[in-house]
C-alpha positions in Angstrom: -62.0 -114.3 24.5 -61.2 -116.7 27.4 -57.6 -117.0 26.2 -57.3 -113.2 25.9 -58.6 -112.7 29.5 -56.0 -115.2 30.7 -53.3 -113.0 29.2 -54.7 -110.0 30.9 -54.8 -111.7 34.3 -51.1 -112.7 33.8 -49.7 -109.3 32.8 -52.1 -106.4 33.6 -52.4 -106.6 37.5 -49.2 -104.4 38.1 -51.0 -101.7 36.1 -54.5 -102.0 37.7 -54.3 -98.4 38.9 -54.1 -97.2 35.3 -56.8 -99.6 34.3 -59.3 -98.3 36.9 -58.6 -94.7 35.8 -59.1 -95.7 32.2 -62.4 -97.4 32.9 -63.6 -94.3 34.9 -62.6 -92.0 32.1 -64.4 -94.2 29.5 -67.6 -94.3 31.6 -67.5 -90.5 32.0 -66.9 -90.0 28.3 -69.9 -92.3 27.4 -72.2 -90.5 29.8 -71.2 -87.1 28.5 -71.6 -88.3 24.9 -75.1 -89.5 25.7 -76.0 -86.2 27.4 -74.6 -84.2 24.5 -76.7 -86.2 22.0 -79.8 -85.4 24.2 -79.5 -81.7 23.3 -80.6 -82.6 19.8 -84.2 -83.2 21.0 -84.9 -79.7 22.3 -83.1 -78.2 19.3 -85.3 -80.1 16.9 -88.4 -79.2 18.9 -87.5 -75.5 18.7 -86.7 -75.6 15.0 -89.8 -77.5 14.0 -92.0 -76.0 16.7 -93.2 -79.5 17.7 -93.5 -79.1 21.5 -96.5 -77.0 22.6 -96.5 -78.2 26.2 -96.4 -75.6 29.0 -93.8 -76.4 31.8 -93.8 -75.2 35.4 -90.7 -75.4 37.7 -90.7 -78.6 40.0 -89.0 -79.1 43.3 -87.5 -82.6 43.9 -85.1 -84.4 46.2 -82.8 -87.3 45.5 -82.3 -90.4 47.6 -79.2 -92.3 46.3 -80.6 -95.7 47.5 -84.1 -95.4 46.1 -84.9 -96.3 42.5 -88.2 -94.4 42.7 -86.3 -91.3 43.9 -84.0 -91.5 40.9 -86.9 -91.7 38.5 -88.6 -88.7 40.0 -85.4 -86.7 40.1 -84.6 -87.5 36.4 -88.1 -86.4 35.3 -87.7 -83.3 37.5 -84.4 -82.4 35.9 -85.7 -82.9 32.4 -88.9 -80.9 33.2 -86.9 -78.0 34.7 -84.5 -78.0 31.7 -87.5 -77.6 29.4 -89.0 -75.0 31.7 -85.8 -72.9 31.5 -85.6 -73.3 27.7 -89.3 -72.3 27.4 -88.7 -69.2 29.5 -85.7 -68.3 27.4 -87.7 -68.5 24.2 -90.4 -66.3 25.7 -88.1 -63.7 27.0 -85.3 -63.6 24.4 -86.6 -65.6 21.4 -85.9 -68.9 19.8 -82.6 -67.8 18.2 -81.1 -66.9 21.6 -82.3 -70.3 22.9 -80.5 -72.1 20.0 -77.3 -70.2 20.8 -77.5 -71.3 24.4 -78.1 -74.9 23.4 -75.2 -74.7 20.9 -72.9 -73.4 23.6 -74.0 -76.1 26.0 -73.3 -78.7 23.3 -69.7 -77.2 22.8 -69.1 -77.3 26.6 -70.4 -80.8 26.9 -68.3 -81.9 23.9 -65.1 -80.3 25.4 -65.5 -82.3 28.6 -66.4 -85.5 26.6 -63.3 -85.2 24.4 -61.2 -84.4 27.5 -62.3 -87.5 29.2 -61.7 -89.5 26.0 -58.1 -88.2 26.0 -57.6 -89.2 29.6 -58.8 -92.7 28.8 -56.1 -92.9 26.1 -53.6 -91.2 28.5 -54.1 -94.0 31.2 -54.1 -96.8 28.6 -50.6 -96.0 27.2 -48.7 -97.1 30.4 -50.6 -100.3 30.5 -49.8 -101.1 26.8 -46.1 -100.2 26.9 -45.7 -101.7 30.4 -47.2 -105.1 29.5 -45.1 -105.4 26.4 -42.0 -104.5 28.3 -42.9 -107.1 30.9 -43.4 -109.8 28.3 -40.0 -109.1 26.7 -38.3 -109.1 30.1 -40.0 -112.4 31.1 -38.9 -114.0 27.8 -35.3 -112.8 28.2 -35.1 -114.0 31.8 -36.7 -117.3 30.8 -34.2 -117.8 28.0 -31.3 -117.2 30.4 -32.8 -119.6 33.0 -33.5 -122.5 30.6 -31.0 -125.4 30.3 -28.9 -125.8 27.3 -30.9 -129.0 26.4 -33.9 -126.8 25.5 -31.9 -124.9 22.9 -30.5 -128.0 21.3 -34.1 -128.9 20.3 -35.0 -125.4 19.1 -33.6 -123.4 16.1 -31.9 -120.2 17.2 -33.6 -118.2 14.4 -37.0 -119.3 15.4 -36.4 -118.3 19.0 -35.3 -114.9 17.7 -38.5 -114.7 15.7 -40.5 -115.3 18.9 -38.7 -112.7 20.9 -39.0 -110.1 18.1 -41.8 -110.8 15.6 -44.2 -112.6 17.9 -43.8 -110.1 20.7 -44.4 -107.2 18.3 -47.5 -109.0 17.0 -48.7 -109.4 20.6 -48.2 -105.6 21.0 -49.8 -104.7 17.7 -52.7 -107.1 18.0 -53.5 -107.6 21.6 -52.2 -104.5 23.4 -53.5 -102.2 20.7 -56.9 -103.8 21.2 -56.9 -103.1 25.0 -58.4 -99.6 24.6 -61.0 -100.8 22.2 -62.0 -103.7 24.5 -62.2 -101.5 27.7 -63.8 -98.5 26.0 -66.2 -100.0 23.5 -68.1 -102.4 25.8 -68.7 -99.4 28.2 -69.9 -97.2 25.4 -72.2 -100.0 24.1 -73.7 -100.7 27.6 -74.3 -97.0 28.4 -75.8 -96.4 25.0 -78.0 -99.4 25.4 -79.2 -98.1 28.7 -80.1 -94.8 27.0 -81.9 -96.7 24.2 -83.9 -98.8 26.8 -85.0 -95.6 28.6 -86.1 -94.0 25.3 -87.9 -97.1 24.0 -87.6 -100.6 25.4 -89.7 -102.0 22.5 -87.2 -100.7 19.8 -84.2 -101.9 21.9 -85.6 -105.4 22.3 -86.0 -105.5 18.5 -82.4 -104.4 18.1 -81.1 -107.0 20.7 -82.7 -109.8 18.6 -80.8 -108.7 15.5 -77.3 -108.1 17.0 -76.4 -111.7 18.1 -77.0 -112.9 14.5 -74.4 -110.5 13.1 -72.1 -111.2 16.1 -72.2 -115.0 15.3 -71.2 -114.4 11.6 -68.2 -112.2 12.6 -67.1 -114.8 15.2 -67.0 -117.6 12.6 -64.6 -115.7 10.3 -62.4 -114.7 13.3 -61.8 -118.4 14.3 -60.1 -119.2 11.0 -57.8 -116.1 11.3 -56.1 -117.6 14.4 -55.1 -120.8 12.5 -53.7 -118.8 9.6 -51.8 -116.4 12.0 -50.1 -119.3 13.8 -48.9 -120.8 10.5 -47.7 -117.3 9.4 -45.6 -116.8 12.6 -44.1 -120.3 12.2 -43.1 -119.5 8.6 -41.6 -116.2 9.8 -39.5 -118.2 12.4 -38.3 -120.4 9.6 -37.2 -117.4 7.6 -35.4 -115.9 10.6 -33.6 -119.3 11.0 -32.5 -119.2 7.4 -31.2 -115.6 7.7 -29.3 -116.6 10.9 -27.7 -119.6 9.2 -26.8 -117.5 6.1 -25.1 -114.9 8.2 -23.2 -117.5 10.2 -22.2 -119.5 7.1 -21.5 -116.8 4.6 -17.9 -117.8 4.1 -18.8 -121.4 3.3 -21.7 -120.3 1.0 -19.3 -118.2 -1.1 -16.5 -120.8 -1.0 -18.8 -123.5 -2.5 -20.6 -121.1 -4.9 -23.9 -121.9 -3.2 -25.4 -118.4 -3.4 -28.0 -119.5 -5.9 -29.1 -122.5 -3.8 -29.4 -120.4 -0.6 -31.2 -117.7 -2.5 -33.6 -120.2 -4.0 -34.3 -121.7 -0.6 -35.0 -118.3 1.0 -37.2 -117.2 -2.0 -39.3 -120.4 -1.6 -39.8 -119.8 2.2 -40.5 -116.1 1.5 -43.2 -116.9 -1.1 -44.9 -119.3 1.3 -45.0 -116.6 3.9 -46.4 -114.1 1.4 -49.3 -116.4 0.5 -50.1 -117.0 4.2 -49.9 -113.3 4.9 -52.2 -112.5 2.0 -54.8 -114.9 3.5 -54.5 -113.3 7.0 -54.8 -109.7 5.8 -57.7 -110.5 3.5 -59.6 -112.1 6.4 -58.6 -109.2 8.7 -59.8 -106.6 6.2 -63.1 -108.4 5.9 -64.1 -107.2 9.4 -64.8 -103.6 8.5 -67.0 -104.1 5.4 -68.8 -107.0 6.9 -69.7 -105.1 10.0 -70.6 -102.0 7.9 -73.0 -104.1 5.8 -74.5 -105.9 8.7 -74.9 -102.6 10.6 -76.6 -101.0 7.7 -79.1 -103.9 7.5 -79.8 -103.5 11.2 -80.3 -99.7 10.9 -82.7 -100.2 7.9 -84.8 -102.6 10.0 -84.8 -100.3 13.0 -85.9 -97.4 10.7 -88.7 -99.6 9.4 -89.8 -100.8 12.8 -89.4 -97.4 14.6 -91.2 -95.6 11.7 -94.1 -98.0 12.0 -94.4 -97.3 15.7 -94.5 -93.5 15.1 -97.0 -93.7 12.3 -99.3 -95.8 14.5 -101.9 -94.1 16.6 -100.5 -95.2 19.9 -96.7 -94.7 19.5 -94.6 -95.0 22.6 -92.0 -92.6 21.2 -92.3 -89.2 19.4 -90.4 -88.1 16.3 -87.6 -86.0 18.0 -87.0 -88.8 20.5 -86.9 -91.3 17.7 -84.2 -89.2 15.9 -82.3 -89.1 19.2 -82.7 -92.9 19.4 -81.3 -93.3 15.9 -78.3 -91.1 16.7 -77.5 -93.2 19.8 -78.1 -96.4 17.8 -75.8 -95.2 15.0 -73.2 -94.2 17.6 -73.3 -97.8 18.9 -72.4 -99.2 15.5 -68.9 -97.7 15.5 -67.9 -99.2 18.9 -69.4 -102.5 17.8 -67.3 -102.4 14.6 -64.2 -101.5 16.6 -65.0 -104.4 18.9 -65.2 -106.8 15.9 -61.9 -105.5 14.5 -60.3 -106.0 17.9 -61.7 -109.5 18.0 -60.0 -110.2 14.7 -56.8 -108.6 15.8 -56.8 -110.5 19.1 -57.1 -113.9 17.2 -53.9 -113.0 15.3 -52.2 -111.9 18.5 -53.2 -115.1 20.4 -51.5 -117.2 17.8 -48.3 -115.3 18.4 -48.8 -115.6 22.2 -49.0 -119.3 21.9 -45.5 -119.4 20.3 -44.2 -117.1 22.9 -45.6 -119.4 25.6 -43.6 -122.3 24.2 -40.6 -120.4 25.8 -42.4 -119.0 28.8 -44.0 -122.2 29.9 -41.0 -124.4 29.1 -39.9 -126.2 32.4 -36.3 -126.2 33.5 -35.2 -129.6 34.8 -32.1 -127.9 36.3 -33.2 -126.1 39.5 -32.1 -125.6 43.0 -33.0 -128.1 45.7 -35.5 -127.2 48.4 -32.9 -127.5 51.2 -29.6 -126.8 49.5 -26.3 -127.8 51.0 -23.3 -125.6 51.2 -20.6 -126.7 48.7 -16.9 -126.1 48.8 -14.0 -127.8 47.0 -11.3 -129.0 49.3 -10.6 -132.6 48.4 -11.9 -134.2 45.2 -14.4 -134.5 42.4 -16.0 -137.9 41.8 -18.0 -139.3 38.9 -19.8 -142.5 40.0 -21.4 -144.7 37.4 -22.5 -141.7 35.4 -24.8 -142.2 32.5 -26.3 -139.5 30.2 -28.3 -139.4 27.0 -29.8 -136.5 25.0 -32.7 -138.6 23.5 -32.6 -142.3 23.1 -28.9 -142.9 22.5 -26.5 -143.0 25.5 -23.7 -140.5 25.2 -22.0 -141.2 28.5 -21.9 -144.8 29.7 -21.0 -145.9 33.3 -18.1 -143.4 33.7 -16.1 -143.6 37.0 -13.6 -140.8 37.5 -11.9 -139.2 40.4 -10.2 -135.8 40.2 -8.0 -134.9 43.1 -7.6 -131.3 44.2 -4.6 -129.6 42.5 -4.3 -132.2 39.8 -4.6 -131.7 36.0 -6.8 -134.3 34.3 -6.9 -134.5 30.5 -9.7 -136.0 28.4 -8.7 -137.1 24.9 -10.5 -139.1 22.2 -12.0 -138.7 18.8 -14.8 -136.2 18.0 -18.1 -137.5 19.4 -16.5 -139.7 22.1 -18.3 -137.7 24.8 -15.4 -135.5 26.2 -17.3 -132.2 26.2 -20.5 -133.7 27.4 -18.7 -135.4 30.3 -17.3 -132.0 31.3 -20.7 -130.2 30.8 -22.3 -132.4 33.4 -20.0 -131.0 36.1 -21.5 -127.4 36.2 -24.9 -128.9 35.5 -25.3 -127.6 32.0 -27.1 -130.9 31.6 -28.3 -133.3 34.4 -27.2 -136.9 34.4 -29.8 -139.7 33.9 -28.1 -142.2 36.2 -25.3 -142.2 38.8 -24.0 -139.2 40.7 -21.3 -136.5 40.6 -19.9 -135.5 44.0 -17.7 -132.7 45.1 -16.2 -133.5 48.5 -18.9 -136.1 49.0 -21.8 -133.7 48.3 -24.0 -134.5 45.3 -23.9 -131.5 43.0 -27.7 -131.7 42.7 -28.0 -131.0 46.4 -26.3 -127.6 46.1 -27.4 -124.3 44.6 -26.6 -124.0 40.9 -25.1 -120.6 41.5 -22.8 -121.9 44.3 -21.7 -124.8 42.1 -20.8 -122.7 39.1 -19.1 -120.2 41.3 -16.4 -122.9 41.9 -15.6 -123.1 38.2 -14.0 -121.1 35.4 -14.4 -122.2 31.8 -12.3 -121.4 28.7 -13.9 -122.8 25.5 -12.4 -123.6 22.1 -14.4 -120.6 20.7 -13.9 -117.5 22.9 -17.4 -116.2 23.7 -17.1 -112.4 24.0 -19.6 -109.6 24.0 -20.0 -106.4 22.1 -18.5 -104.3 24.9 -15.2 -103.0 26.2 -12.1 -105.0 27.1 -12.7 -104.1 30.7 -16.3 -105.3 30.8 -15.5 -108.5 29.0 -12.7 -109.4 31.4 -14.7 -108.3 34.5 -17.8 -110.2 33.2 -19.6 -112.0 36.0 -17.3 -110.5 38.7 -19.0 -107.8 40.8 -17.1 -104.6 41.5 -13.9 -105.5 39.7 -11.2 -102.9 40.1 -9.1 -101.7 37.2 -5.9 -102.9 39.0 -7.3 -106.5 39.2 -8.4 -106.5 35.6 -5.0 -105.3 34.4 -3.3 -107.9 36.5 -5.5 -110.6 35.0 -4.8 -109.3 31.5 -1.0 -109.4 32.2 -1.2 -113.0 33.3 -3.2 -113.9 30.2 -0.6 -112.1 27.9 -3.3 -109.7 26.8 -2.2 -106.4 28.4 0.2 -105.3 25.6 -2.3 -105.5 22.7 -5.1 -104.0 24.9 -3.1 -100.8 25.7 -2.0 -100.6 22.1 -5.6 -99.8 21.1 -7.0 -96.3 20.9 -8.9 -96.3 24.2 -7.1 -99.1 26.0 -9.3 -101.1 28.4 -12.3 -98.8 27.4 -12.0 -99.8 23.7 -15.0 -101.7 22.3 -14.0 -105.1 20.8 -17.0 -105.4 18.3 -19.6 -108.0 17.9 -18.3 -111.3 19.4 -14.8 -109.7 19.5 -14.8 -109.3 15.7 -12.1 -106.6 15.9 -9.6 -109.1 17.4 -7.7 -112.0 16.1 -8.4 -115.6 17.3 -5.5 -115.6 19.7 -6.4 -112.2 21.2 -10.0 -113.3 21.8 -8.8 -116.4 23.5 -6.4 -114.5 25.8 -9.3 -112.1 26.8 -11.3 -115.3 27.6 -8.4 -116.6 29.7 -8.1 -113.2 31.5 -11.8 -113.4 32.4 -11.1 -116.8 34.0 -8.0 -115.5 35.8 -10.0 -112.6 37.3 -12.7 -115.0 38.6 -9.9 -117.1 40.2 -11.9 -120.3 40.4 -10.7 -123.4 42.3 -11.8 -125.6 39.4 -10.7 -124.8 35.8 -12.2 -126.4 32.6 -10.3 -125.9 29.4 -12.3 -127.1 26.4 -9.8 -127.4 23.5 -8.7 -123.9 24.3 -5.8 -123.8 21.7 -7.0 -126.1 19.0 -8.1 -123.3 16.6 -5.0 -121.2 16.9 -1.9 -120.8 14.8 1.5 -121.7 16.2 2.5 -118.2 17.5 -0.9 -117.6 19.0 -0.9 -121.1 20.5 2.4 -120.4 22.2 1.2 -117.2 23.8 -2.2 -118.7 24.8 -0.5 -121.9 26.1 1.8 -119.8 28.2 -1.2 -117.9 29.6 -3.0 -121.2 30.3 0.0 -122.6 32.2 0.0 -119.5 34.5 -3.7 -119.9 35.0 -3.4 -123.6 35.8 -0.8 -123.1 38.6 -2.1 -124.5 41.9 -5.5 -125.1 40.4 -7.6 -128.3 39.7 -7.9 -128.4 35.9 -9.9 -130.6 33.5 -8.5 -130.3 30.0 -10.2 -131.4 26.9 -7.3 -131.8 24.5 -7.3 -132.0 20.7 -3.5 -131.7 20.3 -2.0 -134.4 22.5 1.3 -132.6 22.6 -0.3 -130.0 25.0 -1.2 -132.5 27.7 1.9 -134.6 28.0 2.5 -133.2 31.5 -1.0 -133.9 32.8 -1.2 -135.8 36.1 -3.7 -138.2 34.4 -4.9 -138.7 30.9 -8.4 -140.3 30.4 -8.9 -141.8 26.9 -12.6 -141.7 25.9 -14.3 -143.8 23.2 -18.0 -143.9 22.4 -18.9 -142.5 25.8 -16.6 -144.7 27.9 -13.2 -144.2 29.5 -11.2 -147.0 27.9 -7.7 -146.0 29.2 -6.3 -144.0 32.1 -2.8 -143.0 33.1 0.1 -140.7 32.4 1.4 -140.0 28.9 4.4 -142.4 29.1 2.4 -145.2 30.7 -0.3 -145.0 28.0 2.3 -145.0 25.2 3.9 -148.1 26.7 0.5 -149.9 26.8 0.4 -149.6 23.0 -3.4 -149.2 23.1 -5.9 -146.7 21.8 -4.0 -143.7 23.1 -0.8 -144.8 21.3 -2.9 -145.0 18.0 -4.2 -141.4 18.6 -0.6 -140.2 19.1 0.7 -142.0 16.0 -2.2 -140.6 13.9 -1.3 -137.0 15.0 2.4 -137.5 14.4 1.6 -138.8 10.9 
């Protein structure tokens, strides 16, 4: 319960107004319920002609701050009610009195059910609002976390937390909010009524209830462990589905459908077994509470009946029936409370998985006193070292990039080219050394200001399921159609865009699935052109293209690179012959530097790479 209250303190405060109204409506509903039950006593006394007492009208006054005054006023109200009913029976007969009491019961029930509806009415904005806030916080957190976090986590498992786990929080915890705010109020008010009627009976009941509560609690503890395992297995299945969708071509090419199917069936069967255990325990709540409640009712009947049959009973038969009605009414809220407790245990397991994202700390953040950063002179890597875990990926790299120059990074796969470039926009933070722009350490500037200086074109064009216009204008506020068209023309993309049905308003599909590889890459280049950054990073931008597409993309890149500082990660060495400087990387170190002709003449590692490509 402590963990549940922590969640409420985190997410409910923005909706405290609705919470107060909900609590007020629940209190009103419970009081009206208690009063409507009270009408049973005079109805029974009239039907069975039990009460022979003669009543006289009493005057009374009420002092809100006096306990004695409240007691006198309560007795006075009850006395006057019986006086009125007695007069009604004398003047109009018992049948007319029953009709009056029945109408009073209907009116009381109308207001009671109305207040119950208002309690639900005010709970709905809390439930939907809290779940919306959790989703929004998760989304914002995912966007803010560094890339290093996602290299440690499986994408499918993260998707499972955002979807399945948040849905479980909604179904388990948020759906229990009403039960948890309504049922304790009902239980407390009913207990007060029971104490007023007979404190002896109520004391007897309060001795029995903690025993059944302890039994229910022990079963609920095991549910949380099973739920955590179930959500973890669900994340594993989501990861497998994500991998299957991404690798469908390879699966079919290698005739591996059976292997993938068997792997998924095995994970699905494990999830089924865990789910069976969870639901069996969850469904145990109702029959167990029903059984324990019936035992308690039977013991109360025995004890209360013994009191009435004794010579000096503190409660009469009609009042005992009223007491039993209240007590039986308290069982349903208690059962709902136990079901909510079970449900909460399941939801808390999901919330723990969600919190692995929400409570993840980002190492890449803005400094307390950020410096203004501009690019006018040069970029410097000084003794830069970086590692993901234990193994060093970048080792003591020194590199200077003058403004307006084109620097190419070459080397075999895994030599550290992409990692070295990713350190510049702070996708990752270096472990040792420093990276400077015009003498200012990039860690001393705002991340937003730093990345505003850069435009990136990746090997795989990352596009969104949106229009051509929105993909090109991505990240640029208030981009005009004229500027977008101009950027598309520079990127050799304008012609194929206007050839589509809706032109720049045409949707390109999921990840640009309606376009060819060359077209996607040219849209990506147009996006960089529109941003017009002083520093351009090209990460093997033409390596995955055919010859004709490469020519069009290379032409677009050359236009983009004009009068701009460019860092190129090159796979095809023929594309970087004209670079101002080529840096050859091997196992995280720069082993050679110079222009193309100089490096060929050295007959070193670069020459070997050239010979391998020519071969």
